[in-house]
Backbone as numpy.savetxt, mean C-alpha at the origin, in Angstrom:
# Nx Ny Nz CAx CAy CAz Cx Cy Cz
13.69 -17.62 -11.39 12.84 -16.45 -11.39 13.74 -15.20 -11.39
13.50 -14.29 -12.34 14.32 -13.09 -12.41 13.77 -11.99 -11.49
14.45 -10.85 -11.46 14.07 -9.75 -10.55 12.67 -9.22 -10.83
12.33 -9.06 -12.10 11.00 -8.55 -12.47 9.92 -9.53 -12.01
10.12 -10.80 -12.27 9.14 -11.81 -11.86 9.01 -11.85 -10.34
10.13 -11.74 -9.65 10.12 -11.75 -8.18 9.36 -10.54 -7.64
9.61 -9.35 -8.21 8.93 -8.14 -7.76 7.43 -8.21 -8.06
7.07 -8.75 -9.21 5.65 -8.90 -9.54 4.97 -9.88 -8.59
5.64 -10.96 -8.29 5.07 -11.94 -7.36 4.88 -11.32 -5.98
5.87 -10.56 -5.52 5.76 -9.92 -4.21 4.65 -8.88 -4.21
4.58 -8.06 -5.28 3.48 -7.09 -5.38 2.14 -7.80 -5.37
2.03 -8.89 -6.10 0.79 -9.65 -6.13 0.40 -10.15 -4.76
1.38 -10.65 -4.03 1.11 -11.14 -2.67 0.65 -10.00 -1.77
1.33 -8.86 -1.83 0.96 -7.70 -1.02 -0.47 -7.27 -1.34
-0.79 -7.14 -2.63 -2.12 -6.69 -3.02 -3.20 -7.69 -2.64
-2.92 -8.97 -2.80 -3.88 -10.01 -2.39 -4.13 -9.94 -0.89
-3.08 -9.85 -0.11 -3.22 -9.77 1.35 -3.94 -8.50 1.77
-3.76 -7.43 1.01 -4.47 -6.18 1.30 -5.96 -6.36 1.08
-6.32 -6.93 -0.04 -7.73 -7.17 -0.33 -8.37 -8.13 0.66
-7.58 -9.02 1.23 -8.08 -9.96 2.24 -8.12 -9.35 3.64
-7.63 -8.10 3.78 -7.65 -7.43 5.07 -6.48 -7.73 5.98
-5.44 -8.36 5.45 -4.28 -8.72 6.26 -3.24 -7.61 6.34
-3.26 -6.70 5.36 -2.33 -5.57 5.32 -3.17 -4.32 5.11
-2.85 -3.25 5.82 -3.60 -2.01 5.65 -3.33 -1.44 4.26
-4.27 -0.66 3.77 -4.11 -0.04 2.45 -2.96 0.96 2.44
-2.75 1.64 3.55 -1.64 2.60 3.61 -0.31 1.86 3.56
-0.17 0.82 4.35 1.07 0.03 4.31 1.27 -0.58 2.93
0.20 -1.09 2.35 0.29 -1.69 1.02 0.79 -0.67 0.00
0.25 0.53 0.05 0.68 1.57 -0.90 2.17 1.83 -0.77
2.66 1.89 0.44 4.09 2.13 0.64 4.94 0.98 0.12
4.49 -0.23 0.37 5.25 -1.39 -0.07 5.21 -1.56 -1.59
4.04 -1.36 -2.18 3.92 -1.47 -3.64 4.78 -0.40 -4.31
4.76 0.82 -3.79 5.59 1.89 -4.35 7.06 1.51 -4.36
7.49 0.77 -3.36 8.88 0.35 -3.28 9.26 -0.72 -4.29
8.28 -1.40 -4.84 8.54 -2.53 -5.74 8.10 -2.32 -7.18
7.27 -1.33 -7.42 6.59 -1.22 -8.71 7.57 -1.07 -9.88
8.60 -0.30 -9.74 9.54 -0.13 -10.85 10.37 -1.39 -11.07
10.74 -2.08 -9.99 11.46 -3.35 -10.14 10.59 -4.39 -10.84
9.26 -4.22 -10.72 8.32 -5.14 -11.37 8.09 -4.76 -12.83
8.74 -3.70 -13.29 8.65 -3.31 -14.69 7.48 -2.42 -15.02
6.90 -1.76 -14.00 5.77 -0.88 -14.23 6.17 0.57 -13.96
5.48 1.49 -14.60 5.66 2.92 -14.37 4.79 3.30 -13.18
5.40 3.82 -12.13 4.63 4.14 -10.92 3.63 5.26 -11.12
3.75 6.02 -12.20 2.81 7.11 -12.45 1.72 6.73 -13.45
1.66 5.44 -13.80 0.59 4.96 -14.69 -0.46 4.24 -13.84
-1.65 4.12 -14.43 -2.72 3.38 -13.74 -2.35 1.91 -13.70
-2.64 1.21 -12.66 -3.27 1.64 -11.43 -2.28 2.10 -10.36
-0.99 2.08 -10.68 0.03 2.30 -9.65 0.09 3.73 -9.14
-0.36 4.68 -9.93 -0.41 6.06 -9.47 -1.35 6.19 -8.26
-2.30 5.29 -8.15 -3.19 5.26 -6.99 -2.38 5.09 -5.71
-1.38 4.23 -5.74 -0.57 3.97 -4.55 0.35 5.15 -4.24
0.80 5.83 -5.27 1.59 7.05 -5.09 0.73 8.09 -4.37
-0.52 8.24 -4.82 -1.43 9.21 -4.21 -1.72 8.86 -2.75
-2.00 7.61 -2.48 -2.27 7.20 -1.09 -1.06 7.48 -0.22
0.11 7.08 -0.69 1.33 7.29 0.08 1.58 8.76 0.34
1.41 9.60 -0.68 1.70 11.02 -0.50 0.70 11.70 0.42
-0.54 11.21 0.45 -1.55 11.82 1.31 -1.51 11.29 2.75
-0.77 10.22 2.98 -0.76 9.60 4.32 0.65 9.39 4.85
1.63 10.06 4.24 3.02 9.78 4.60 3.37 10.14 6.04
2.54 10.94 6.71 2.83 11.29 8.10 2.30 10.27 9.10
1.57 9.28 8.61 0.96 8.29 9.51 1.96 7.18 9.78
2.30 6.97 11.06 3.24 5.90 11.39 2.56 4.53 11.34
3.31 3.55 10.90 2.79 2.19 10.79 3.71 1.21 11.51
3.17 0.07 11.87 3.96 -1.04 12.39 4.85 -0.68 13.56
6.12 -1.05 13.43 7.09 -0.84 14.51 7.26 0.63 14.86
7.13 1.51 13.88 7.27 2.94 14.14 6.14 3.42 15.05
4.92 2.98 14.78 3.78 3.38 15.63 3.97 2.90 17.06
4.57 1.73 17.21 4.80 1.19 18.55 5.75 2.05 19.37
6.55 2.86 18.70 7.48 3.74 19.39 6.82 5.03 19.89
5.64 5.31 19.39 4.93 6.52 19.80 4.39 6.36 21.21
4.32 7.46 21.92 3.75 7.46 23.27 2.26 7.11 23.17
1.75 6.31 24.10 0.34 5.91 24.05 -0.63 7.09 23.99
-0.30 8.19 24.66 -1.19 9.36 24.61 -1.25 9.93 23.19
-0.14 9.94 22.49 -0.11 10.44 21.12 -0.88 9.51 20.19
-0.74 8.22 20.40 -1.49 7.25 19.59 -2.98 7.45 19.81
-3.38 7.64 21.05 -4.79 7.87 21.36 -5.28 9.18 20.73
-4.47 10.21 20.81 -4.84 11.51 20.26 -5.05 11.45 18.75
-4.20 10.72 18.05 -4.23 10.69 16.58 -4.94 9.47 16.01
-5.33 8.53 16.85 -5.90 7.27 16.38 -7.10 7.43 15.46
-8.03 8.30 15.81 -9.22 8.48 14.98 -8.84 9.07 13.62
-7.91 9.99 13.61 -7.43 10.58 12.34 -6.79 9.50 11.47
-5.97 8.64 12.08 -5.32 7.57 11.33 -6.35 6.58 10.79
-7.37 6.30 11.58 -8.44 5.39 11.13 -9.19 5.98 9.94
-9.46 7.28 9.97 -10.14 7.93 8.84 -9.27 7.87 7.58
-7.97 8.08 7.77 -7.06 8.02 6.63 -7.03 6.62 6.03
-7.04 5.61 6.86 -7.06 4.23 6.37 -8.36 3.94 5.64
-9.48 4.42 6.17 -10.77 4.22 5.51 -10.77 4.90 4.13
-10.21 6.10 4.06 -10.11 6.79 2.77 -9.22 6.00 1.81
-8.08 5.52 2.31 -7.15 4.77 1.47 -7.81 3.51 0.93
-8.62 2.86 1.74 -9.32 1.66 1.28 -10.31 2.02 0.19
-11.12 3.05 0.43 -12.12 3.45 -0.56 -11.45 3.88 -1.86
-10.38 4.65 -1.75 -9.68 5.17 -2.92 -8.87 4.08 -3.62
-8.33 3.13 -2.85 -7.36 2.20 -3.38 -7.83 0.81 -3.72
-9.07 0.48 -3.38 -9.51 -0.90 -3.61 -9.47 -1.29 -5.10
-9.94 -0.43 -5.98 -9.89 -0.73 -7.41 -8.44 -0.84 -7.88
-7.58 0.05 -7.40 -6.16 -0.02 -7.76 -5.53 -1.33 -7.32
-5.93 -1.81 -6.15 -5.42 -3.11 -5.67 -5.86 -4.23 -6.61
-7.12 -4.23 -6.97 -7.62 -5.29 -7.86 -6.93 -5.22 -9.23
-6.83 -4.01 -9.76 -6.20 -3.86 -11.08 -4.72 -4.18 -11.02
-4.03 -3.76 -9.96 -2.61 -4.07 -9.80 -2.37 -5.55 -9.62
-3.25 -6.21 -8.90 -3.14 -7.66 -8.73 -3.29 -8.37 -10.06
-4.24 -7.93 -10.87 -4.43 -8.53 -12.20 -3.18 -8.37 -13.05
-2.56 -7.20 -13.00 -1.32 -6.99 -13.77 -0.17 -7.85 -13.24
-0.06 -7.94 -11.92 1.01 -8.74 -11.32 0.85 -10.21 -11.70
-0.38 -10.68 -11.75 -0.63 -12.08 -12.07 -0.53 -12.37 -13.56
-0.72 -11.34 -14.39 -0.64 -11.52 -15.85 0.79 -11.71 -16.33
1.72 -11.18 -15.53 3.11 -11.09 -15.81 3.85 -12.04 -16.55
C-alpha cells in the first residue's frame, strides 16, 4: 500500500467513525485536514473545503488531551459554547463526511 492509499484509508476510517459518532466532527475536520493532501485531494475542493471551514471556525476549541489540561471551571464555563460548536460542525459537516468517505473508498 502506497502513501496515497494509506492516507485515503485513514481518512475513510476517520470519516466512517465520525458518522458512527465515535469521533467528534471538530476532531474529524482537524484530522482529515492533516491527511487530505497526502490522500491526493485538494483541500479547497468539495467536499474537503467543508473540513477547512469547520476547522477554521472552531480552531479555538480544545479537544482530547488538551481539554483535559484545562481547569474544570474553565471547561464548565465554555462547555455549552463548545457543545454548540460541535452541533454546528455536525450539521454543516455531515454531507461532507459522507461525500469524503465515498471518495476515500473509491480510491
